[in-house]
All heavy atoms as TSV, in Angstrom:
chain	resi	resn	atom	element	x	y	z
A	1	MET	N	N	0.850	-1.176	0.006
A	1	MET	CA	C	-0.003	0.000	0.002
A	1	MET	C	C	0.896	1.241	0.001
A	1	MET	O	O	1.810	1.349	0.776
A	1	MET	CB	C	-0.908	-0.017	1.223
A	1	MET	CG	C	-1.816	1.158	1.305
A	1	MET	SD	S	-2.812	1.285	2.788
A	1	MET	CE	C	-3.669	-0.261	2.818
A	2	LYS	N	N	0.575	2.206	-0.878
A	2	LYS	CA	C	1.321	3.455	-0.966
A	2	LYS	C	C	0.737	4.472	0.005
A	2	LYS	O	O	-0.461	4.524	0.238
A	2	LYS	CB	C	1.229	4.032	-2.361
A	2	LYS	CG	C	2.089	3.397	-3.380
A	2	LYS	CD	C	1.932	4.186	-4.663
A	2	LYS	CE	C	3.087	3.891	-5.591
A	2	LYS	NZ	N	2.988	4.651	-6.796
A	3	LYS	N	N	1.636	5.270	0.551
A	3	LYS	CA	C	1.181	6.367	1.410
A	3	LYS	C	C	0.567	7.430	0.519
A	3	LYS	O	O	1.071	7.739	-0.552
A	3	LYS	CB	C	2.337	6.944	2.185
A	3	LYS	CG	C	2.777	6.085	3.332
A	3	LYS	CD	C	4.027	6.516	4.024
A	3	LYS	CE	C	4.133	7.888	4.523
A	3	LYS	NZ	N	5.323	8.180	5.294
A	4	SER	N	N	-0.529	7.980	0.973
A	4	SER	CA	C	-1.144	9.071	0.243
A	4	SER	C	C	-0.333	10.348	0.491
A	4	SER	O	O	0.069	10.623	1.597
A	4	SER	CB	C	-2.573	9.277	0.745
A	4	SER	OG	O	-3.146	10.389	0.106
A	5	GLU	N	N	-0.087	11.067	-0.579
A	5	GLU	CA	C	0.672	12.290	-0.450
A	5	GLU	C	C	-0.229	13.495	-0.631
A	5	GLU	O	O	-1.047	13.526	-1.543
A	5	GLU	CB	C	1.783	12.341	-1.503
A	5	GLU	CG	C	2.863	11.326	-1.270
A	5	GLU	CD	C	3.986	11.476	-2.265
A	5	GLU	OE1	O	4.223	12.601	-2.750
A	5	GLU	OE2	O	4.638	10.470	-2.542
A	6	THR	N	N	-0.059	14.458	0.226
A	6	THR	CA	C	-0.784	15.720	0.098
A	6	THR	C	C	0.246	16.786	-0.221
A	6	THR	O	O	1.264	16.889	0.438
A	6	THR	CB	C	-1.485	16.082	1.424
A	6	THR	OG1	O	-2.393	15.024	1.751
A	6	THR	CG2	C	-2.230	17.378	1.285
A	7	VAL	N	N	-0.035	17.534	-1.249
A	7	VAL	CA	C	0.894	18.566	-1.680
A	7	VAL	C	C	0.282	19.923	-1.370
A	7	VAL	O	O	-0.838	20.200	-1.797
A	7	VAL	CB	C	1.184	18.449	-3.197
A	7	VAL	CG1	C	2.105	19.549	-3.642
A	7	VAL	CG2	C	1.788	17.082	-3.503
A	8	LEU	N	N	1.014	20.722	-0.649
A	8	LEU	CA	C	0.592	22.076	-0.350
A	8	LEU	C	C	1.271	22.981	-1.364
A	8	LEU	O	O	2.477	22.932	-1.554
A	8	LEU	CB	C	1.004	22.478	1.067
A	8	LEU	CG	C	0.758	23.936	1.444
A	8	LEU	CD1	C	-0.736	24.195	1.486
A	8	LEU	CD2	C	1.401	24.236	2.780
A	9	GLN	N	N	0.460	23.781	-2.028
A	9	GLN	CA	C	0.985	24.699	-3.009
A	9	GLN	C	C	0.617	26.099	-2.578
A	9	GLN	O	O	-0.555	26.378	-2.290
A	9	GLN	CB	C	0.373	24.394	-4.386
A	9	GLN	CG	C	0.905	25.267	-5.476
A	9	GLN	CD	C	0.334	24.859	-6.820
A	9	GLN	OE1	O	-0.284	23.818	-6.967
A	9	GLN	NE2	N	0.524	25.694	-7.811
A	10	VAL	N	N	1.593	26.977	-2.524
A	10	VAL	CA	C	1.350	28.377	-2.150
A	10	VAL	C	C	1.436	29.225	-3.418
A	10	VAL	O	O	2.421	29.154	-4.138
A	10	VAL	CB	C	2.358	28.862	-1.100
A	10	VAL	CG1	C	2.155	30.339	-0.801
A	10	VAL	CG2	C	2.266	28.037	0.171
A	11	GLU	N	N	0.377	29.993	-3.634
A	11	GLU	CA	C	0.349	30.912	-4.771
A	11	GLU	C	C	-0.021	32.293	-4.228
A	11	GLU	O	O	-0.811	32.406	-3.315
A	11	GLU	CB	C	-0.707	30.495	-5.799
A	11	GLU	CG	C	-0.426	29.200	-6.509
A	11	GLU	CD	C	-1.486	28.910	-7.550
A	11	GLU	OE1	O	-1.910	29.849	-8.249
A	11	GLU	OE2	O	-1.880	27.748	-7.635
A	12	TYR	N	N	0.515	33.300	-4.851
A	12	TYR	CA	C	0.152	34.662	-4.514
A	12	TYR	C	C	-0.907	35.125	-5.500
A	12	TYR	O	O	-0.658	35.168	-6.703
A	12	TYR	CB	C	1.380	35.576	-4.554
A	12	TYR	CG	C	2.359	35.244	-3.452
A	12	TYR	CD1	C	3.366	34.320	-3.653
A	12	TYR	CD2	C	2.239	35.847	-2.216
A	12	TYR	CE1	C	4.263	34.005	-2.625
A	12	TYR	CE2	C	3.105	35.534	-1.166
A	12	TYR	CZ	C	4.099	34.615	-1.386
A	12	TYR	OH	O	4.963	34.290	-0.381
A	13	LEU	N	N	-2.083	35.400	-4.988
A	13	LEU	CA	C	-3.217	35.789	-5.812
A	13	LEU	C	C	-3.712	37.169	-5.400
A	13	LEU	O	O	-3.627	37.528	-4.213
A	13	LEU	CB	C	-4.361	34.785	-5.657
A	13	LEU	CG	C	-4.050	33.338	-6.016
A	13	LEU	CD1	C	-5.197	32.429	-5.621
A	13	LEU	CD2	C	-3.808	33.230	-7.516
A	14	PRO	N	N	-4.292	37.919	-6.323
A	14	PRO	CA	C	-4.880	39.204	-5.942
A	14	PRO	C	C	-6.043	38.999	-4.974
A	14	PRO	O	O	-6.832	38.040	-5.137
A	14	PRO	CB	C	-5.388	39.776	-7.266
A	14	PRO	CG	C	-4.723	38.973	-8.334
A	14	PRO	CD	C	-4.389	37.648	-7.737
A	15	VAL	N	N	-6.168	39.857	-3.996
A	15	VAL	CA	C	-7.241	39.761	-3.001
A	15	VAL	C	C	-8.590	39.672	-3.666
A	15	VAL	O	O	-9.449	38.890	-3.274
A	15	VAL	CB	C	-7.163	40.954	-2.015
A	15	VAL	CG1	C	-8.376	41.054	-1.145
A	15	VAL	CG2	C	-5.905	40.868	-1.158
A	16	GLU	N	N	-8.781	40.481	-4.706
A	16	GLU	CA	C	-10.102	40.512	-5.353
A	16	GLU	C	C	-10.432	39.243	-6.110
A	16	GLU	O	O	-11.590	39.044	-6.521
A	16	GLU	CB	C	-10.233	41.741	-6.272
A	16	GLU	CG	C	-9.262	41.780	-7.422
A	16	GLU	CD	C	-7.912	42.421	-7.103
A	16	GLU	OE1	O	-7.685	42.876	-5.968
A	16	GLU	OE2	O	-7.067	42.457	-8.021
A	17	SER	N	N	-9.460	38.341	-6.297
A	17	SER	CA	C	-9.739	37.096	-7.017
A	17	SER	C	C	-10.252	35.991	-6.092
A	17	SER	O	O	-10.665	34.925	-6.556
A	17	SER	CB	C	-8.478	36.598	-7.732
A	17	SER	OG	O	-7.549	36.063	-6.823
A	18	LEU	N	N	-10.251	36.247	-4.773
A	18	LEU	CA	C	-10.706	35.242	-3.805
A	18	LEU	C	C	-12.196	35.343	-3.594
A	18	LEU	O	O	-12.756	36.454	-3.528
A	18	LEU	CB	C	-9.956	35.423	-2.486
A	18	LEU	CG	C	-8.430	35.364	-2.569
A	18	LEU	CD1	C	-7.818	35.584	-1.215
A	18	LEU	CD2	C	-7.962	34.057	-3.176
A	19	THR	N	N	-12.832	34.181	-3.469
A	19	THR	CA	C	-14.297	34.147	-3.299
A	19	THR	C	C	-14.638	33.602	-1.910
A	19	THR	O	O	-14.369	32.436	-1.619
A	19	THR	CB	C	-14.924	33.193	-4.352
A	19	THR	OG1	O	-14.529	33.630	-5.662
A	19	THR	CG2	C	-16.427	33.174	-4.262
A	20	PRO	N	N	-15.205	34.419	-1.040
A	20	PRO	CA	C	-15.603	33.924	0.282
A	20	PRO	C	C	-16.694	32.853	0.136
A	20	PRO	O	O	-17.561	32.937	-0.730
A	20	PRO	CB	C	-16.163	35.161	0.971
A	20	PRO	CG	C	-15.570	36.314	0.255
A	20	PRO	CD	C	-15.429	35.868	-1.177
A	21	TYR	N	N	-16.629	31.857	1.002
A	21	TYR	CA	C	-17.629	30.782	1.035
A	21	TYR	C	C	-18.896	31.350	1.652
A	21	TYR	O	O	-18.892	31.824	2.781
A	21	TYR	CB	C	-17.104	29.600	1.838
A	21	TYR	CG	C	-18.080	28.475	1.988
A	21	TYR	CD1	C	-18.649	27.843	0.877
A	21	TYR	CD2	C	-18.415	27.993	3.256
A	21	TYR	CE1	C	-19.549	26.813	1.020
A	21	TYR	CE2	C	-19.289	26.929	3.397
A	21	TYR	CZ	C	-19.859	26.357	2.281
A	21	TYR	OH	O	-20.730	25.310	2.417
A	22	GLU	N	N	-19.973	31.332	0.898
A	22	GLU	CA	C	-21.222	31.991	1.365
A	22	GLU	C	C	-21.833	31.341	2.599
A	22	GLU	O	O	-22.582	31.983	3.319
A	22	GLU	CB	C	-22.241	32.048	0.242
A	22	GLU	CG	C	-22.720	30.699	-0.250
A	22	GLU	CD	C	-23.658	30.810	-1.441
A	22	GLU	OE1	O	-23.427	31.647	-2.303
A	22	GLU	OE2	O	-24.622	30.027	-1.473
A	23	ASN	N	N	-21.520	30.074	2.866
A	23	ASN	CA	C	-22.075	29.393	4.035
A	23	ASN	C	C	-21.049	29.271	5.163
A	23	ASN	O	O	-21.162	28.382	6.014
A	23	ASN	CB	C	-22.590	28.005	3.650
A	23	ASN	CG	C	-23.788	28.107	2.738
A	23	ASN	OD1	O	-24.662	28.933	2.914
A	23	ASN	ND2	N	-23.824	27.258	1.720
A	24	ASN	N	N	-20.056	30.172	5.171
A	24	ASN	CA	C	-19.068	30.162	6.233
A	24	ASN	C	C	-19.772	30.291	7.589
A	24	ASN	O	O	-20.562	31.207	7.805
A	24	ASN	CB	C	-18.077	31.314	6.026
A	24	ASN	CG	C	-16.985	31.332	7.066
A	24	ASN	OD1	O	-16.573	30.306	7.567
A	24	ASN	ND2	N	-16.509	32.516	7.380
A	25	ALA	N	N	-19.486	29.363	8.479
A	25	ALA	CA	C	-20.173	29.333	9.780
A	25	ALA	C	C	-19.638	30.397	10.746
A	25	ALA	O	O	-20.346	30.788	11.665
A	25	ALA	CB	C	-20.030	27.957	10.398
A	26	ARG	N	N	-18.430	30.856	10.542
A	26	ARG	CA	C	-17.824	31.796	11.475
A	26	ARG	C	C	-18.034	33.243	11.029
A	26	ARG	O	O	-17.809	33.558	9.875
A	26	ARG	CB	C	-16.336	31.517	11.611
A	26	ARG	CG	C	-15.652	32.522	12.496
A	26	ARG	CD	C	-14.507	31.992	13.214
A	26	ARG	NE	N	-14.028	33.003	14.129
A	26	ARG	CZ	C	-12.852	33.034	14.643
A	26	ARG	NH1	N	-12.006	32.077	14.359
A	26	ARG	NH2	N	-12.494	33.987	15.443
A	27	GLU	N	N	-18.407	34.071	11.963
A	27	GLU	CA	C	-18.500	35.495	11.730
A	27	GLU	C	C	-17.434	36.180	12.590
A	27	GLU	O	O	-17.304	35.854	13.769
A	27	GLU	CB	C	-19.870	36.027	12.080
A	27	GLU	CG	C	-20.953	35.531	11.170
A	27	GLU	CD	C	-22.301	36.170	11.443
A	27	GLU	OE1	O	-22.328	37.271	12.019
A	27	GLU	OE2	O	-23.317	35.568	11.094
A	28	HIS	N	N	-16.732	37.097	11.985
A	28	HIS	CA	C	-15.666	37.822	12.701
A	28	HIS	C	C	-16.177	39.184	13.131
A	28	HIS	O	O	-16.661	39.958	12.298
A	28	HIS	CB	C	-14.439	37.998	11.818
A	28	HIS	CG	C	-13.725	36.729	11.511
A	28	HIS	ND1	N	-14.122	35.889	10.514
A	28	HIS	CD2	C	-12.641	36.157	12.089
A	28	HIS	CE1	C	-13.310	34.844	10.468
A	28	HIS	NE2	N	-12.403	34.989	11.433
A	29	ALA	N	N	-16.033	39.470	14.408
A	29	ALA	CA	C	-16.406	40.799	14.908
A	29	ALA	C	C	-15.346	41.797	14.457
A	29	ALA	O	O	-14.212	41.432	14.095
A	29	ALA	CB	C	-16.466	40.780	16.433
A	30	ASP	N	N	-15.699	43.055	14.474
A	30	ASP	CA	C	-14.759	44.115	14.063
A	30	ASP	C	C	-13.464	44.034	14.875
A	30	ASP	O	O	-12.380	44.218	14.320
A	30	ASP	CB	C	-15.453	45.473	14.256
A	30	ASP	CG	C	-14.712	46.581	13.561
A	30	ASP	OD1	O	-14.456	46.452	12.343
A	30	ASP	OD2	O	-14.365	47.587	14.238
A	31	ALA	N	N	-13.576	43.755	16.156
A	31	ALA	CA	C	-12.376	43.636	17.016
A	31	ALA	C	C	-11.482	42.482	16.567
A	31	ALA	O	O	-10.257	42.556	16.651
A	31	ALA	CB	C	-12.793	43.477	18.475
A	32	ASP	N	N	-12.105	41.384	16.109
A	32	ASP	CA	C	-11.333	40.236	15.612
A	32	ASP	C	C	-10.500	40.628	14.386
A	32	ASP	O	O	-9.320	40.308	14.286
A	32	ASP	CB	C	-12.248	39.083	15.229
A	32	ASP	CG	C	-13.028	38.515	16.387
A	32	ASP	OD1	O	-12.525	38.586	17.531
A	32	ASP	OD2	O	-14.131	37.991	16.168
A	33	ILE	N	N	-11.143	41.343	13.463
A	33	ILE	CA	C	-10.444	41.751	12.227
A	33	ILE	C	C	-9.332	42.719	12.592
A	33	ILE	O	O	-8.228	42.659	12.038
A	33	ILE	CB	C	-11.431	42.384	11.227
A	33	ILE	CG1	C	-12.556	41.404	10.862
A	33	ILE	CG2	C	-10.685	42.836	9.960
A	33	ILE	CD1	C	-12.107	40.111	10.217
A	34	ASN	N	N	-9.586	43.636	13.533
A	34	ASN	CA	C	-8.551	44.577	13.961
A	34	ASN	C	C	-7.358	43.828	14.566
A	34	ASN	O	O	-6.210	44.200	14.321
A	34	ASN	CB	C	-9.105	45.582	14.970
A	34	ASN	CG	C	-10.000	46.602	14.312
A	34	ASN	OD1	O	-9.924	46.842	13.121
A	34	ASN	ND2	N	-10.900	47.191	15.092
A	35	ALA	N	N	-7.616	42.809	15.353
A	35	ALA	CA	C	-6.537	41.998	15.950
A	35	ALA	C	C	-5.730	41.294	14.857
A	35	ALA	O	O	-4.495	41.204	14.941
A	35	ALA	CB	C	-7.094	41.014	16.951
A	36	ILE	N	N	-6.430	40.795	13.849
A	36	ILE	CA	C	-5.719	40.126	12.741
A	36	ILE	C	C	-4.864	41.148	11.986
A	36	ILE	O	O	-3.718	40.860	11.602
A	36	ILE	CB	C	-6.716	39.420	11.804
A	36	ILE	CG1	C	-7.454	38.284	12.546
A	36	ILE	CG2	C	-6.000	38.865	10.559
A	36	ILE	CD1	C	-8.631	37.693	11.786
A	37	CYS	N	N	-5.392	42.344	11.790
A	37	CYS	CA	C	-4.631	43.423	11.148
A	37	CYS	C	C	-3.344	43.702	11.931
A	37	CYS	O	O	-2.259	43.847	11.349
A	37	CYS	CB	C	-5.467	44.696	11.046
A	37	CYS	SG	S	-6.769	44.671	9.799
A	38	GLU	N	N	-3.472	43.824	13.226
A	38	GLU	CA	C	-2.292	44.080	14.068
A	38	GLU	C	C	-1.273	42.953	13.970
A	38	GLU	O	O	-0.067	43.194	13.905
A	38	GLU	CB	C	-2.721	44.292	15.522
A	38	GLU	CG	C	-3.475	45.580	15.757
A	38	GLU	CD	C	-3.979	45.712	17.199
A	38	GLU	OE1	O	-3.418	45.036	18.108
A	38	GLU	OE2	O	-4.914	46.498	17.405
A	39	SER	N	N	-1.750	41.741	13.950
A	39	SER	CA	C	-0.853	40.585	13.835
A	39	SER	C	C	-0.094	40.597	12.488
A	39	SER	O	O	1.092	40.368	12.444
A	39	SER	CB	C	-1.647	39.287	13.982
A	39	SER	OG	O	-0.824	38.177	13.783
A	40	ILE	N	N	-0.840	40.872	11.424
A	40	ILE	CA	C	-0.203	40.928	10.100
A	40	ILE	C	C	0.821	42.064	10.055
A	40	ILE	O	O	1.910	41.894	9.516
A	40	ILE	CB	C	-1.272	41.086	9.002
A	40	ILE	CG1	C	-2.100	39.797	8.883
A	40	ILE	CG2	C	-0.619	41.420	7.661
A	40	ILE	CD1	C	-3.306	39.909	7.958
A	41	ALA	N	N	0.476	43.217	10.629
A	41	ALA	CA	C	1.392	44.335	10.642
A	41	ALA	C	C	2.670	44.016	11.425
A	41	ALA	O	O	3.768	44.411	11.039
A	41	ALA	CB	C	0.711	45.582	11.241
A	42	GLN	N	N	2.541	43.263	12.509
A	42	GLN	CA	C	3.698	42.939	13.343
A	42	GLN	C	C	4.517	41.769	12.809
A	42	GLN	O	O	5.726	41.821	12.813
A	42	GLN	CB	C	3.238	42.615	14.768
A	42	GLN	CG	C	4.389	42.368	15.717
A	42	GLN	CD	C	3.961	42.200	17.163
A	42	GLN	OE1	O	2.777	42.274	17.479
A	42	GLN	NE2	N	4.903	41.957	18.034
A	43	PHE	N	N	3.839	40.735	12.332
A	43	PHE	CA	C	4.530	39.488	11.971
A	43	PHE	C	C	4.523	39.172	10.466
A	43	PHE	O	O	5.144	38.211	10.023
A	43	PHE	CB	C	3.943	38.298	12.728
A	43	PHE	CG	C	3.992	38.461	14.209
A	43	PHE	CD1	C	2.846	38.711	14.923
A	43	PHE	CD2	C	5.197	38.387	14.891
A	43	PHE	CE1	C	2.877	38.845	16.316
A	43	PHE	CE2	C	5.252	38.531	16.271
A	43	PHE	CZ	C	4.099	38.759	16.984
A	44	GLY	N	N	3.735	39.897	9.717
A	44	GLY	CA	C	3.603	39.626	8.291
A	44	GLY	C	C	2.459	38.644	8.050
A	44	GLY	O	O	1.847	38.119	8.977
A	45	PHE	N	N	2.215	38.379	6.790
A	45	PHE	CA	C	1.122	37.493	6.402
A	45	PHE	C	C	1.718	36.084	6.322
A	45	PHE	O	O	2.074	35.612	5.253
A	45	PHE	CB	C	0.561	37.934	5.047
A	45	PHE	CG	C	-0.858	37.589	4.849
A	45	PHE	CD1	C	-1.838	38.576	4.871
A	45	PHE	CD2	C	-1.266	36.277	4.652
A	45	PHE	CE1	C	-3.179	38.260	4.676
A	45	PHE	CE2	C	-2.600	35.954	4.461
A	45	PHE	CZ	C	-3.559	36.968	4.486
A	46	SER	N	N	1.822	35.441	7.458
A	46	SER	CA	C	2.553	34.174	7.547
A	46	SER	C	C	1.652	32.935	7.462
A	46	SER	O	O	2.150	31.809	7.381
A	46	SER	CB	C	3.357	34.124	8.842
A	46	SER	OG	O	2.514	34.218	9.938
A	47	ASP	N	N	0.335	33.107	7.476
A	47	ASP	CA	C	-0.589	31.972	7.423
A	47	ASP	C	C	-1.485	32.169	6.193
A	47	ASP	O	O	-2.370	32.994	6.180
A	47	ASP	CB	C	-1.429	31.930	8.696
A	47	ASP	CG	C	-2.276	30.676	8.783
A	47	ASP	OD1	O	-2.073	29.736	8.002
A	47	ASP	OD2	O	-3.147	30.629	9.654
A	48	PRO	N	N	-1.206	31.402	5.146
A	48	PRO	CA	C	-1.960	31.623	3.901
A	48	PRO	C	C	-3.462	31.320	4.058
A	48	PRO	O	O	-3.883	30.566	4.927
A	48	PRO	CB	C	-1.359	30.617	2.914
A	48	PRO	CG	C	-0.323	29.846	3.632
A	48	PRO	CD	C	-0.241	30.320	5.027
A	49	ILE	N	N	-4.236	31.934	3.202
A	49	ILE	CA	C	-5.671	31.693	3.139
A	49	ILE	C	C	-5.850	30.409	2.341
A	49	ILE	O	O	-5.308	30.244	1.256
A	49	ILE	CB	C	-6.379	32.865	2.443
A	49	ILE	CG1	C	-6.242	34.137	3.312
A	49	ILE	CG2	C	-7.841	32.530	2.196
A	49	ILE	CD1	C	-6.745	35.399	2.629
A	50	GLY	N	N	-6.644	29.480	2.890
A	50	GLY	CA	C	-6.885	28.220	2.204
A	50	GLY	C	C	-7.995	28.366	1.166
A	50	GLY	O	O	-9.081	28.848	1.496
A	51	ILE	N	N	-7.703	27.986	-0.049
A	51	ILE	CA	C	-8.705	28.045	-1.104
A	51	ILE	C	C	-8.848	26.680	-1.777
A	51	ILE	O	O	-7.972	25.838	-1.669
A	51	ILE	CB	C	-8.388	29.124	-2.154
A	51	ILE	CG1	C	-7.077	28.831	-2.870
A	51	ILE	CG2	C	-8.386	30.498	-1.542
A	51	ILE	CD1	C	-6.806	29.691	-4.063
A	52	TRP	N	N	-9.943	26.525	-2.465
A	52	TRP	CA	C	-10.241	25.278	-3.122
A	52	TRP	C	C	-10.840	25.553	-4.494
A	52	TRP	O	O	-11.672	26.459	-4.624
A	52	TRP	CB	C	-11.230	24.490	-2.280
A	52	TRP	CG	C	-11.442	23.073	-2.686
A	52	TRP	CD1	C	-10.635	22.293	-3.453
A	52	TRP	CD2	C	-12.548	22.248	-2.327
A	52	TRP	NE1	N	-11.150	21.042	-3.558
A	52	TRP	CE2	C	-12.337	20.995	-2.885
A	52	TRP	CE3	C	-13.676	22.476	-1.574
A	52	TRP	CZ2	C	-13.231	19.950	-2.723
A	52	TRP	CZ3	C	-14.558	21.426	-1.402
A	52	TRP	CH2	C	-14.338	20.177	-1.972
A	53	SER	N	N	-10.425	24.874	-5.467
A	53	SER	CA	C	-10.923	24.875	-6.837
A	53	SER	C	C	-10.438	26.078	-7.632
A	53	SER	O	O	-9.796	26.974	-7.131
A	53	SER	CB	C	-12.470	24.818	-6.879
A	53	SER	OG	O	-13.028	26.073	-6.631
A	54	ASP	N	N	-10.777	26.027	-8.910
A	54	ASP	CA	C	-10.370	27.104	-9.810
A	54	ASP	C	C	-11.132	28.387	-9.541
A	54	ASP	O	O	-10.787	29.433	-10.068
A	54	ASP	CB	C	-10.629	26.674	-11.271
A	54	ASP	CG	C	-9.692	25.540	-11.697
A	54	ASP	OD1	O	-8.596	25.420	-11.120
A	54	ASP	OD2	O	-10.083	24.762	-12.591
A	55	ASP	N	N	-12.176	28.309	-8.716
A	55	ASP	CA	C	-12.953	29.506	-8.361
A	55	ASP	C	C	-12.326	30.274	-7.214
A	55	ASP	O	O	-12.858	31.299	-6.794
A	55	ASP	CB	C	-14.380	29.123	-7.966
A	55	ASP	CG	C	-15.146	28.486	-9.118
A	55	ASP	OD1	O	-14.859	28.830	-10.270
A	55	ASP	OD2	O	-16.008	27.664	-8.854
A	56	ASN	N	N	-11.196	29.771	-6.678
A	56	ASN	CA	C	-10.534	30.391	-5.536
A	56	ASN	C	C	-11.471	30.557	-4.352
A	56	ASN	O	O	-11.480	31.583	-3.681
A	56	ASN	CB	C	-9.904	31.731	-5.909
A	56	ASN	CG	C	-8.810	31.587	-6.946
A	56	ASN	OD1	O	-8.188	30.529	-7.065
A	56	ASN	ND2	N	-8.563	32.633	-7.703
A	57	LEU	N	N	-12.280	29.530	-4.102
A	57	LEU	CA	C	-13.246	29.544	-3.020
A	57	LEU	C	C	-12.523	29.374	-1.673
A	57	LEU	O	O	-11.785	28.405	-1.488
A	57	LEU	CB	C	-14.247	28.404	-3.207
A	57	LEU	CG	C	-15.367	28.289	-2.188
A	57	LEU	CD1	C	-16.271	29.538	-2.257
A	57	LEU	CD2	C	-16.172	27.037	-2.426
A	58	ILE	N	N	-12.727	30.298	-0.769
A	58	ILE	CA	C	-12.056	30.247	0.515
A	58	ILE	C	C	-12.653	29.167	1.386
A	58	ILE	O	O	-13.870	29.130	1.590
A	58	ILE	CB	C	-12.142	31.623	1.235
A	58	ILE	CG1	C	-11.451	32.681	0.423
A	58	ILE	CG2	C	-11.547	31.543	2.635
A	58	ILE	CD1	C	-11.598	34.083	0.981
A	59	VAL	N	N	-11.801	28.277	1.899
A	59	VAL	CA	C	-12.249	27.261	2.825
A	59	VAL	C	C	-11.795	27.551	4.244
A	59	VAL	O	O	-12.333	27.010	5.198
A	59	VAL	CB	C	-11.817	25.825	2.413
A	59	VAL	CG1	C	-12.521	25.413	1.132
A	59	VAL	CG2	C	-10.308	25.725	2.247
A	60	GLU	N	N	-10.794	28.410	4.384
A	60	GLU	CA	C	-10.385	28.905	5.708
A	60	GLU	C	C	-9.556	30.158	5.506
A	60	GLU	O	O	-8.759	30.223	4.590
A	60	GLU	CB	C	-9.630	27.825	6.505
A	60	GLU	CG	C	-8.364	27.304	5.887
A	60	GLU	CD	C	-7.116	28.005	6.415
A	60	GLU	OE1	O	-7.140	28.658	7.464
A	60	GLU	OE2	O	-6.092	27.913	5.726
A	61	GLY	N	N	-9.856	31.155	6.341
A	61	GLY	CA	C	-9.103	32.397	6.255
A	61	GLY	C	C	-9.924	33.618	5.900
A	61	GLY	O	O	-9.386	34.617	5.454
A	62	HIS	N	N	-11.234	33.541	6.136
A	62	HIS	CA	C	-12.096	34.672	5.828
A	62	HIS	C	C	-11.705	35.941	6.610
A	62	HIS	O	O	-11.739	37.031	6.075
A	62	HIS	CB	C	-13.576	34.330	6.115
A	62	HIS	CG	C	-14.113	33.315	5.188
A	62	HIS	ND1	N	-13.909	31.959	5.347
A	62	HIS	CD2	C	-14.863	33.440	4.058
A	62	HIS	CE1	C	-14.513	31.313	4.369
A	62	HIS	NE2	N	-15.100	32.167	3.583
A	63	GLY	N	N	-11.301	35.752	7.859
A	63	GLY	CA	C	-10.866	36.898	8.670
A	63	GLY	C	C	-9.592	37.518	8.120
A	63	GLY	O	O	-9.425	38.744	8.103
A	64	ARG	N	N	-8.669	36.680	7.671
A	64	ARG	CA	C	-7.424	37.176	7.073
A	64	ARG	C	C	-7.697	37.933	5.782
A	64	ARG	O	O	-7.039	38.947	5.504
A	64	ARG	CB	C	-6.446	36.027	6.815
A	64	ARG	CG	C	-5.742	35.621	8.119
A	64	ARG	CD	C	-4.942	34.361	7.926
A	64	ARG	NE	N	-5.891	33.282	8.252
A	64	ARG	CZ	C	-5.817	32.055	7.806
A	64	ARG	NH1	N	-4.847	31.701	7.003
A	64	ARG	NH2	N	-6.709	31.149	8.136
A	65	LEU	N	N	-8.689	37.466	5.011
A	65	LEU	CA	C	-9.048	38.197	3.800
A	65	LEU	C	C	-9.569	39.594	4.149
A	65	LEU	O	O	-9.138	40.579	3.533
A	65	LEU	CB	C	-10.126	37.433	3.016
A	65	LEU	CG	C	-10.696	38.168	1.802
A	65	LEU	CD1	C	-9.599	38.427	0.767
A	65	LEU	CD2	C	-11.845	37.412	1.207
A	66	GLU	N	N	-10.457	39.683	5.118
A	66	GLU	CA	C	-10.984	40.997	5.511
A	66	GLU	C	C	-9.878	41.897	6.038
A	66	GLU	O	O	-9.841	43.097	5.758
A	66	GLU	CB	C	-12.102	40.833	6.533
A	66	GLU	CG	C	-13.362	40.263	5.945
A	66	GLU	CD	C	-13.867	41.062	4.752
A	66	GLU	OE1	O	-13.949	42.286	4.811
A	66	GLU	OE2	O	-14.166	40.414	3.713
A	67	ALA	N	N	-8.954	41.329	6.818
A	67	ALA	CA	C	-7.833	42.111	7.325
A	67	ALA	C	C	-6.952	42.588	6.174
A	67	ALA	O	O	-6.495	43.758	6.163
A	67	ALA	CB	C	-6.999	41.292	8.318
A	68	ALA	N	N	-6.689	41.731	5.200
A	68	ALA	CA	C	-5.868	42.119	4.060
A	68	ALA	C	C	-6.510	43.273	3.307
A	68	ALA	O	O	-5.828	44.216	2.891
A	68	ALA	CB	C	-5.661	40.920	3.137
A	69	LYS	N	N	-7.831	43.224	3.158
A	69	LYS	CA	C	-8.528	44.316	2.498
A	69	LYS	C	C	-8.397	45.611	3.274
A	69	LYS	O	O	-8.135	46.672	2.704
A	69	LYS	CB	C	-10.021	43.973	2.329
A	69	LYS	CG	C	-10.279	42.898	1.297
A	69	LYS	CD	C	-11.765	42.590	1.225
A	69	LYS	CE	C	-12.094	41.541	0.197
A	69	LYS	NZ	N	-13.544	41.227	0.161
A	70	ARG	N	N	-8.568	45.541	4.605
A	70	ARG	CA	C	-8.449	46.763	5.440
A	70	ARG	C	C	-7.060	47.350	5.371
A	70	ARG	O	O	-6.891	48.548	5.430
A	70	ARG	CB	C	-8.774	46.421	6.905
A	70	ARG	CG	C	-10.233	46.296	7.163
A	70	ARG	CD	C	-10.508	46.216	8.632
A	70	ARG	NE	N	-11.888	45.836	8.878
A	70	ARG	CZ	C	-12.433	45.695	10.072
A	70	ARG	NH1	N	-11.685	45.905	11.156
A	70	ARG	NH2	N	-13.677	45.343	10.196
A	71	LEU	N	N	-6.060	46.472	5.276
A	71	LEU	CA	C	-4.664	46.933	5.217
A	71	LEU	C	C	-4.258	47.405	3.825
A	71	LEU	O	O	-3.152	47.871	3.632
A	71	LEU	CB	C	-3.728	45.822	5.702
A	71	LEU	CG	C	-3.822	45.456	7.171
A	71	LEU	CD1	C	-3.049	44.199	7.480
A	71	LEU	CD2	C	-3.325	46.601	8.046
A	72	GLY	N	N	-5.143	47.211	2.873
A	72	GLY	CA	C	-4.841	47.624	1.501
A	72	GLY	C	C	-3.861	46.725	0.780
A	72	GLY	O	O	-3.176	47.150	-0.146
A	73	LEU	N	N	-3.801	45.470	1.217
A	73	LEU	CA	C	-2.877	44.518	0.576
A	73	LEU	C	C	-3.452	44.099	-0.763
A	73	LEU	O	O	-4.665	43.999	-0.947
A	73	LEU	CB	C	-2.647	43.278	1.469
A	73	LEU	CG	C	-2.047	43.555	2.844
A	73	LEU	CD1	C	-1.925	42.269	3.620
A	73	LEU	CD2	C	-0.698	44.237	2.707
A	74	ASP	N	N	-2.552	43.812	-1.666
A	74	ASP	CA	C	-2.965	43.343	-2.989
A	74	ASP	C	C	-3.323	41.888	-2.971
A	74	ASP	O	O	-3.923	41.336	-3.783
A	74	ASP	CB	C	-1.865	43.570	-4.033
A	74	ASP	CG	C	-1.558	45.055	-4.232
A	74	ASP	OD1	O	-2.454	45.895	-4.038
A	74	ASP	OD2	O	-0.413	45.358	-4.581
């Protein structure tokens, strides 16, 4: 039996090309987004937003997307 391999691929995409998942169960309060903004400003964008499919559908990282928008990141 072969071990299943998972390949993580990191791509830099324009913020506007990402599609939030409309049924995302988590809602971020304004204070949450502000805290994420502060973290990105201090440490950089070190945790990529998880997307799926050619539609760039976000599966995790909706708060980071909102923070990136607030910070004016591309």
